[in-house]
Every structure is written in C-alpha cells, then in structure tokens.
C-alpha positions as CSV (number, residue, x, y, z in Angstrom):
1,M,-129.9,-1.9,-115.1
2,P,-132.8,0.4,-114.0
3,Q,-132.5,1.7,-110.5
4,K,-134.6,-0.2,-107.9
5,N,-137.1,1.5,-105.6
6,R,-136.8,4.8,-107.4
7,T,-140.0,6.5,-106.1
8,A,-139.9,5.4,-102.5
9,S,-143.7,5.6,-102.2
10,G,-143.7,5.0,-98.5
11,A,-141.4,7.9,-97.8
12,L,-143.4,10.2,-100.0
13,G,-146.6,9.2,-98.3
14,G,-145.1,10.1,-95.0
15,I,-144.0,13.5,-96.3
16,L,-147.4,14.2,-97.8
17,G,-149.0,13.5,-94.4
18,L,-146.6,15.8,-92.6
19,V,-147.0,19.3,-94.1
20,G,-148.0,19.0,-97.8
21,L,-145.6,18.3,-100.7
22,S,-145.0,21.8,-101.9
23,A,-143.9,23.1,-98.5
24,V,-141.8,20.0,-97.8
25,A,-140.1,20.1,-101.1
26,G,-139.0,23.7,-100.4
27,V,-137.7,22.7,-97.0
28,L,-135.9,19.7,-98.2
29,I,-134.2,21.5,-101.1
30,T,-133.2,24.4,-98.8
31,A,-131.8,22.0,-96.2
32,T,-130.0,19.9,-98.7
33,V,-128.7,22.5,-101.1
34,T,-128.0,25.3,-98.6
35,P,-127.3,23.6,-95.3
36,A,-126.2,26.8,-93.7
37,I,-129.8,27.8,-93.4
38,A,-131.2,26.6,-90.1
39,V,-134.2,24.3,-90.3
40,T,-136.2,23.7,-87.1
41,G,-139.3,21.8,-86.1
42,A,-140.1,18.1,-85.8
43,A,-142.1,18.0,-89.1
44,A,-139.3,19.6,-91.1
45,S,-136.7,17.4,-89.5
46,S,-138.8,14.3,-90.3
47,A,-139.2,15.5,-93.9
48,I,-135.5,16.0,-94.3
49,T,-134.8,12.5,-92.9
50,M,-137.3,10.9,-95.3
51,F,-135.8,12.8,-98.2
52,D,-132.3,11.7,-97.3
53,K,-133.5,8.1,-97.3
54,L,-134.6,8.2,-100.9
55,P,-132.2,6.2,-103.2
56,S,-129.2,8.4,-104.0
57,V,-126.9,6.0,-106.0
58,L,-127.4,6.5,-109.7
59,E,-125.1,4.5,-111.9
60,I,-124.1,6.3,-115.2
61,E,-124.0,3.5,-117.7
62,K,-122.2,3.6,-121.1
63,L,-124.1,5.6,-123.6
64,M,-125.8,4.0,-126.5
65,L,-123.4,4.3,-129.4
66,P,-123.4,3.4,-133.1
67,S,-121.5,0.4,-134.3
68,T,-119.3,1.0,-137.4
69,I,-118.2,-1.4,-140.1
70,Y,-114.8,-0.6,-141.7
71,Y,-113.1,-1.7,-144.9
72,K,-109.4,-1.3,-146.0
73,N,-108.5,1.2,-148.7
74,S,-105.6,1.1,-151.2
75,D,-103.3,2.7,-148.6
76,G,-104.1,0.0,-146.1
77,D,-106.1,2.3,-143.9
78,Y,-109.5,1.4,-142.5
79,V,-112.4,3.5,-143.7
80,E,-116.0,3.6,-142.6
81,L,-118.4,1.5,-144.7
82,T,-121.6,2.1,-142.8
83,Q,-123.1,2.3,-139.3
84,F,-125.9,0.6,-137.3
85,Y,-127.6,2.6,-134.6
86,D,-130.7,3.2,-132.5
87,Q,-129.3,6.6,-131.5
88,N,-127.0,8.6,-133.7
89,R,-124.4,9.8,-131.2
90,E,-120.7,10.8,-131.2
91,P,-119.5,11.7,-127.7
92,V,-117.1,14.6,-127.3
93,T,-114.8,15.9,-124.6
94,Y,-115.5,19.2,-122.8
95,D,-112.9,21.2,-124.8
96,E,-114.4,19.9,-128.1
97,V,-117.6,21.9,-127.7
98,A,-117.7,25.6,-128.6
99,P,-118.0,27.8,-125.5
100,V,-121.0,29.6,-127.1
101,M,-122.9,26.3,-126.9
102,Y,-122.4,26.1,-123.2
103,D,-123.5,29.7,-122.9
104,A,-126.6,29.0,-124.9
105,I,-127.7,25.9,-123.0
106,L,-127.1,27.5,-119.6
107,S,-128.7,30.8,-120.3
108,S,-131.8,29.2,-121.6
109,E,-132.1,26.1,-119.4
110,D,-130.3,26.8,-116.1
111,P,-128.8,30.3,-115.7
112,R,-127.9,29.6,-112.0
113,Y,-126.2,26.3,-112.8
114,Y,-122.9,27.2,-111.2
115,Q,-124.5,28.7,-108.1
116,H,-126.8,25.8,-106.9
117,G,-126.1,22.4,-105.6
118,G,-128.1,20.3,-108.1
119,V,-131.5,21.8,-107.6
120,D,-132.5,25.4,-108.6
121,L,-134.6,26.8,-105.7
122,I,-136.1,29.6,-107.7
123,G,-137.1,27.5,-110.7
124,T,-138.4,24.7,-108.5
125,T,-140.5,27.0,-106.4
126,R,-142.0,28.5,-109.5
127,A,-142.8,25.0,-110.9
128,L,-144.3,23.9,-107.6
129,L,-146.6,26.8,-107.5
130,S,-147.7,26.1,-111.1
131,N,-148.1,22.3,-110.4
132,A,-150.2,23.0,-107.3
133,Q,-152.9,24.3,-109.5
134,G,-153.5,20.8,-110.9
135,G,-151.3,20.3,-114.0
136,E,-148.7,17.7,-114.7
137,T,-145.3,17.9,-113.0
138,Q,-143.3,20.3,-115.1
139,G,-140.6,22.9,-115.3
140,G,-138.0,24.0,-112.8
141,S,-135.5,21.2,-113.6
142,S,-131.8,22.1,-113.4
143,I,-129.3,20.8,-115.9
144,S,-128.3,18.2,-113.2
145,Q,-132.0,17.0,-112.9
146,Q,-132.3,16.9,-116.7
147,Y,-129.2,14.8,-116.9
148,V,-130.7,12.4,-114.3
149,K,-133.9,12.2,-116.3
150,N,-132.0,11.3,-119.5
151,I,-129.9,8.7,-117.7
152,L,-133.0,7.0,-116.3
153,I,-134.7,7.1,-119.8
154,Q,-131.6,5.5,-121.4
155,Q,-131.3,2.8,-118.7
156,C,-134.9,1.8,-119.3
157,E,-134.8,2.0,-123.1
158,S,-131.6,-0.1,-123.2
159,N,-133.5,-2.9,-121.5
160,A,-136.8,-2.4,-123.4
161,T,-137.7,-5.4,-125.4
162,G,-140.7,-6.8,-127.2
163,E,-141.8,-9.7,-129.4
164,T,-142.4,-7.2,-132.2
165,A,-141.0,-3.8,-133.2
166,E,-144.3,-2.3,-132.1
167,E,-144.1,-3.8,-128.6
168,E,-140.5,-2.6,-128.2
169,A,-141.5,0.9,-129.3
170,A,-144.3,0.8,-126.8
171,A,-141.9,-0.2,-124.0
172,K,-139.6,2.7,-124.9
173,L,-142.5,5.1,-124.9
174,A,-143.4,3.8,-121.4
175,C,-139.9,4.7,-120.2
176,W,-140.2,8.2,-121.6
177,T,-143.6,8.7,-120.1
178,E,-142.6,7.5,-116.6
179,A,-139.5,9.8,-116.6
180,T,-141.2,12.9,-117.9
181,T,-144.9,13.3,-117.8
182,A,-146.3,11.5,-114.7
183,A,-149.0,13.6,-113.1
184,G,-150.3,13.8,-109.5
185,V,-148.6,12.0,-106.7
186,E,-146.5,9.9,-109.1
187,G,-145.2,13.1,-110.7
188,Y,-144.1,14.5,-107.3
189,Q,-142.5,11.1,-106.4
190,R,-140.5,11.3,-109.6
191,K,-139.5,14.9,-109.0
192,L,-138.3,14.3,-105.5
193,Q,-136.3,11.3,-106.5
194,E,-134.9,13.3,-109.5
195,M,-133.8,16.0,-107.0
196,R,-132.2,13.4,-104.7
197,Y,-130.2,11.9,-107.5
198,A,-129.2,15.3,-108.9
199,I,-127.8,16.4,-105.5
200,A,-125.9,13.1,-105.1
201,L,-124.4,13.5,-108.6
202,E,-123.2,17.0,-107.8
203,Q,-121.4,15.6,-104.7
204,K,-119.6,13.1,-106.9
205,Y,-118.9,14.8,-110.2
206,S,-117.7,18.3,-111.2
207,K,-120.1,20.9,-112.7
208,N,-118.3,20.6,-116.0
209,D,-118.6,16.8,-116.1
210,I,-122.3,17.0,-115.5
211,L,-122.8,19.7,-118.1
212,L,-120.9,17.7,-120.7
213,G,-122.6,14.5,-119.7
214,Y,-126.0,16.2,-120.3
215,L,-124.9,17.5,-123.8
216,N,-123.7,14.1,-124.8
217,I,-126.8,12.3,-123.8
218,A,-129.6,14.7,-124.6
219,N,-132.0,14.2,-127.6
220,F,-132.0,16.7,-130.4
221,G,-134.9,15.4,-132.4
222,G,-135.5,12.0,-134.1
223,T,-132.6,9.6,-133.6
224,N,-130.1,12.4,-133.1
225,Y,-128.5,12.3,-129.6
226,G,-125.7,14.4,-128.2
227,I,-124.4,17.8,-129.3
228,E,-121.8,16.5,-131.8
229,A,-124.3,14.4,-133.7
230,A,-126.8,17.2,-133.7
231,A,-124.3,19.8,-135.0
232,R,-123.2,17.5,-137.8
233,Y,-126.7,16.4,-138.7
234,Y,-128.4,19.8,-138.7
235,F,-125.6,22.1,-139.9
236,N,-122.8,19.8,-141.1
237,V,-120.3,21.3,-138.7
238,S,-118.5,20.0,-135.6
239,S,-119.8,21.2,-132.2
240,S,-116.5,23.0,-131.8
241,D,-117.4,25.3,-134.8
242,L,-121.0,26.3,-133.9
243,S,-121.9,29.9,-134.5
244,V,-124.0,31.9,-132.1
245,A,-127.1,31.4,-134.2
246,Q,-126.5,27.7,-134.6
247,A,-125.8,27.2,-130.9
248,A,-128.9,29.1,-129.9
249,T,-131.0,27.0,-132.4
250,L,-129.7,23.7,-130.9
251,A,-130.2,24.9,-127.3
252,G,-133.8,25.7,-128.4
253,I,-134.3,22.3,-130.0
254,V,-133.3,20.4,-126.9
255,Q,-136.2,22.0,-124.9
256,N,-138.8,20.2,-127.1
257,P,-136.8,18.1,-129.6
258,N,-139.4,16.8,-132.0
259,T,-141.4,20.1,-132.1
260,Y,-138.4,22.3,-132.8
261,R,-136.5,20.0,-135.2
262,I,-135.5,21.6,-138.5
263,D,-135.3,18.5,-140.7
264,Q,-139.0,18.3,-141.6
265,P,-139.7,20.7,-144.4
266,G,-143.4,19.8,-144.4
267,G,-143.7,20.7,-140.7
268,S,-142.5,19.2,-137.5
269,T,-145.9,19.4,-135.8
270,T,-149.5,20.5,-136.5
271,N,-152.0,22.9,-135.0
272,S,-155.4,22.0,-133.5
273,E,-156.9,21.8,-137.0
274,G,-154.2,19.5,-138.3
275,A,-152.4,22.2,-140.4
276,P,-148.6,21.8,-140.5
277,L,-146.5,24.1,-138.4
278,N,-142.8,24.9,-138.3
279,T,-142.4,24.3,-142.1
280,A,-139.5,25.2,-144.4
281,P,-139.5,28.7,-146.0
282,D,-142.4,29.2,-148.4
283,G,-142.2,32.9,-149.1
284,E,-144.7,33.9,-146.4
285,V,-144.5,34.9,-142.8
286,N,-146.8,32.7,-140.9
287,E,-147.1,34.6,-137.6
288,G,-149.4,32.0,-136.1
289,D,-146.6,29.5,-136.3
290,G,-144.4,31.0,-133.6
291,T,-143.2,34.0,-131.6
292,I,-141.6,36.7,-133.7
293,T,-142.1,39.6,-131.3
294,A,-138.4,40.1,-131.0
295,L,-138.1,40.5,-134.8
296,D,-141.1,42.9,-134.8
297,T,-139.2,45.1,-132.3
298,L,-136.0,45.1,-134.3
299,L,-138.0,46.0,-137.4
300,A,-139.9,48.8,-135.6
301,D,-136.8,50.5,-134.2
302,G,-135.0,50.3,-137.6
303,T,-132.3,47.8,-136.4
304,I,-133.2,45.4,-139.3
305,T,-134.7,46.1,-142.7
306,E,-138.0,44.7,-143.9
307,E,-136.1,42.3,-146.2
308,E,-134.1,41.0,-143.3
309,Y,-137.3,40.7,-141.2
310,L,-139.1,38.7,-143.9
311,A,-136.1,36.4,-144.5
312,A,-135.7,35.6,-140.8
313,A,-139.4,35.1,-140.1
314,D,-140.0,32.9,-143.1
315,G,-139.6,29.2,-142.3
316,Y,-139.1,27.1,-139.2
317,T,-141.1,29.8,-137.3
318,L,-141.6,27.8,-134.0
319,T,-137.8,27.1,-133.9
320,K,-137.0,30.7,-134.7
321,G,-139.2,31.9,-131.8
322,R,-137.4,29.6,-129.4
323,Q,-134.0,30.6,-130.9
324,L,-134.9,34.2,-130.3
325,Y,-135.7,33.4,-126.7
326,V,-132.3,31.7,-126.2
327,L,-130.6,34.7,-127.8
328,S,-132.4,37.1,-125.5
329,R,-131.4,35.2,-122.4
330,M,-127.7,35.1,-123.6
331,L,-127.9,38.9,-124.2
332,D,-129.4,39.5,-120.7
333,D,-126.7,37.3,-119.2
334,G,-123.9,39.2,-121.0
335,K,-122.8,36.1,-123.0
336,I,-123.2,37.9,-126.3
337,T,-123.1,41.5,-127.4
338,Q,-126.0,43.5,-128.9
339,E,-124.4,43.3,-132.3
340,Q,-124.1,39.5,-132.0
341,Y,-127.7,39.3,-130.9
342,V,-129.0,41.3,-133.9
343,E,-126.8,39.4,-136.4
344,A,-128.1,36.0,-135.2
345,A,-131.7,37.2,-134.8
346,K,-131.9,38.5,-138.4
347,S,-130.3,35.4,-139.9
348,P,-132.7,32.8,-141.3
349,I,-132.5,29.4,-139.9
350,E,-130.7,27.5,-142.7
351,P,-130.2,23.8,-141.9
352,N,-127.7,21.8,-143.9
353,I,-129.0,18.3,-143.2
354,T,-126.3,15.7,-143.4
355,V,-127.7,12.2,-142.7
356,P,-125.1,9.7,-141.5
357,S,-124.8,6.3,-143.2
358,S,-126.9,3.6,-141.7
359,G,-127.5,0.0,-142.6
360,C,-126.2,-2.1,-145.5
361,A,-128.2,-0.2,-148.1
362,E,-125.5,2.5,-147.7
363,A,-122.7,0.1,-148.5
364,G,-123.4,0.3,-152.3
365,G,-121.9,-2.6,-154.2
366,S,-120.6,-4.0,-150.9
367,A,-124.1,-4.4,-149.5
368,F,-124.0,-8.2,-149.7
369,F,-120.7,-8.3,-147.8
370,C,-122.1,-5.9,-145.2
371,K,-125.2,-8.2,-144.8
372,Y,-122.8,-11.2,-144.3
373,V,-121.1,-9.3,-141.5
374,Q,-124.4,-8.4,-140.0
375,D,-125.6,-12.0,-140.0
376,V,-122.3,-13.2,-138.4
377,I,-122.9,-10.8,-135.5
378,A,-126.6,-11.8,-135.2
379,K,-125.8,-15.5,-134.9
380,D,-122.4,-15.6,-133.0
381,P,-122.8,-16.1,-129.2
382,A,-119.6,-14.1,-128.8
383,F,-121.7,-11.0,-129.3
384,G,-124.4,-12.0,-126.7
385,E,-126.2,-15.1,-125.4
386,T,-129.5,-14.2,-126.9
387,Q,-130.7,-12.7,-130.2
388,D,-131.8,-9.5,-128.4
389,E,-128.4,-9.1,-126.8
390,R,-126.6,-9.5,-130.1
391,T,-129.0,-7.1,-131.8
392,A,-128.4,-4.6,-129.0
393,A,-124.6,-5.0,-129.3
394,L,-124.8,-4.1,-133.0
395,R,-127.2,-1.2,-132.7
396,R,-126.2,0.2,-129.3
397,G,-122.9,-1.3,-128.3
398,G,-120.5,1.0,-130.1
399,L,-118.7,-1.9,-131.8
400,N,-115.8,-1.1,-134.2
401,I,-115.9,-3.9,-136.8
402,Y,-112.8,-4.2,-138.9
403,T,-113.4,-6.5,-141.9
404,T,-111.4,-8.2,-144.6
405,L,-113.1,-6.3,-147.4
406,D,-110.5,-4.9,-149.8
407,I,-112.3,-2.1,-151.6
408,D,-109.9,-2.1,-154.6
409,L,-110.6,-5.8,-155.3
410,Q,-114.3,-5.2,-154.6
411,L,-114.6,-2.3,-157.1
412,A,-112.6,-4.3,-159.7
413,A,-115.0,-7.2,-159.3
414,E,-118.0,-4.9,-159.6
415,Q,-116.6,-3.3,-162.8
416,T,-115.9,-6.7,-164.4
417,M,-119.3,-8.0,-163.5
418,N,-121.0,-5.0,-165.0
419,E,-119.0,-5.3,-168.2
420,T,-119.4,-9.0,-168.8
421,V,-122.7,-10.0,-167.2
422,P,-125.8,-9.1,-169.1
423,Q,-128.1,-6.8,-167.2
424,S,-131.2,-8.7,-168.5
425,I,-132.0,-11.9,-170.4
426,D,-134.9,-12.4,-172.8
C-alpha cells in the first residue's frame, strides 16, 4: 500500500522557518550521511531532529510481473502460449547482468554510488542551487533515491483504479507526477522524504541489492520495465550479453525513457514546431536532433572516417547523443578503454525490436481456449474478491497458469477443421 504521511508538511514548514530549505538540506544530508562532521547550533540541531522524524520505513513490495499461460507439448513439457501484462518485466539476479551495464548506469547516473550513504552531496548541492532559481525540483538524485522514487510510483500505480480505462490512466499519471515533477514547496517535501527513505534503505540493504533493485524496476520506455526485458525488447539479447554500445544505449534511455526509446521509427518525440525527432535512419544527418559533438571530434582528428561518421550520426540522433555522453563518462571513469569508446561511438544504433507475446490474439488457433482461461480468472473469486483485483492478478500478479491444452490434439483439430469445413457458404 502507499506510504502514509510521506511529505510530513508540518516538519518541512518548521525547517523552512528555521534557516531556509537549501541550507537545511545541506546540513541534514551532511549530518546524516557523514556523521563524523560536527554540526553545531540550535537551528541545525532542530533541523536534523525534524529530518530524522520524517517517515523512514519504505516497504519494497513485489514487482508487477506478467502472467503466463502454458500449454503441454508432445514431450509433455509446458511451453509458453502467451502473456498478459501492464509492465513487461523479467527480474534477474545480480550475476545475470553484464558488468558493463553496471558500469554504464553508475558512470552516467551516480558515479559516487559506492562512496555515499544514499544521498550524493555534490549532486544534491548542484541541484539545490539550480532549483533555488525557481524551476521544478530536479536532478541530483542518487541511484538509491531513484530506486525510492520508482518504488513509490509502482506502489501508487498498483492501487490506481478507475471506472474507465481513461480514468485509470489519469490516476497512474497522477502517481508519476507526484513522484517526479512537483514544484515549489511540494517538490522540496518530496525530495527530502526521498532522501530520508534512501538513507534508511542503505542502512537495511547492501549497495548491490539496491543497484539491482533499481535495474529491475526502472522503466526503459513504453511498457518495458527492468534491464532484462529492455535488453530482450530492444536488442534481442539477454542482459548478461550486452555489449558496451548496447549497455550505454540502455543507460541513456533510462534517463528519459520515452524520449530516448528506439522502437519508434517515425520519431519518439517532436520539436517545438511539431516535426518528429529521434527518427530511424533516413540517409541524412539531422544535427538539430541531438548532440553529435563527440562524433565531430572523432572525425576531425581522423579517428573515424566520414563514412563511419555518417553511419553513426544517421538515425536515433537524440539517443545517440545520450549514448555518447554515457560512453564519455565510462571512459573518464576508466570503465572502458579509448579503443572501446571509439568502437562503440562509431557504431550506429541498430535496434532489433523483439515484441513479447501478449494477449489471446498471440495464441493463434488456440485463441478461443486462451479466452476461456482468461474468463475463468476474471470470474473466479479464488483470484480476487473484486473484478479489479482479479484483473490485477492476471496483468500484474506474475501468475504461472498451466492449462490442459494439448497442442498436438489442438493442431490436429485445426487441420481437420480447415480441410473439411467450407471457408465460406453462398
């Protein structure tokens, strides 16, 4: 269930009245993350006390998982027929993710991850200075804070309901908005609470557990969630087999999932005039689409040829620009060599979109049987007391549904029907 009293408005109001949010946040983070630093003064002590009183217990609920219907093949083994899901996800263990993926996400999102205690002082200070100028609360979030944000979004979305699909979508959008883009005082409330949860998580879980949890819950564009589903969807490989270029692309996508996604050949976004951006290769280099300065540099110093430059800069230009940023951070951090950087930079982004099966339409001749199974779950109280609960169980509950469907008999029946039943009657 969603956490209660997340924002602690009363505590925040007191903090604001003491010394101003920006200064207090710095004091609180310093005191909580690096307690060896002495903090004196009544105002600072009061601020720390109020920060400590913010809710700190964040329950990590089960991830939303697809439900899978299985049939039995001629060997007696169960085989996937189709899936139902709101979020395409396949959780993996820590060792099932390529080390280069961890390097890519940390270099680009949280390079000091293993040095801080849940909140990155440097990144947070920079964000506070920016936000103090009047914009929305943004930036500076550590991996632990981003994990917290995703947990809160999923908790809210899992309980989002509506009389119509539009109402449910609106409820989910409200969840996302509350957790990501609140401005002004509400934004600072969210940020402080996010910090408090992040610090508490790091006191309970290991760094590797939090990092893996983040990669398993994060959105990678559309309905693709988690690194394994993203790797299989965009490149048709397991997350354990990601290359440097692929890992850097996915690490770039997670920063702004629906802008950087590479499954929209007609463009993932538009400019101010409504023209499509981030389109598939079209034989032209659209410099206005994204940042290709790094490629310009490689071309100018003769590291890559003009043909390599044109190939790399043609198509998915926004994503390429973000990928180049990730690669540059990995190079600066010593995670990849100069040769690996050049090889990945000059390689075009080449998705191999592999859409997982979903719904009874994917069941072919067994679609009616699939629909029967779906109806049983929708009506049987064993799967939930209400219609909404039963629908959630099917689309989010990760059910493994083993059926009596014998595919050999099914295919024989289909063949006989096709051979003996007229396709049309005058």
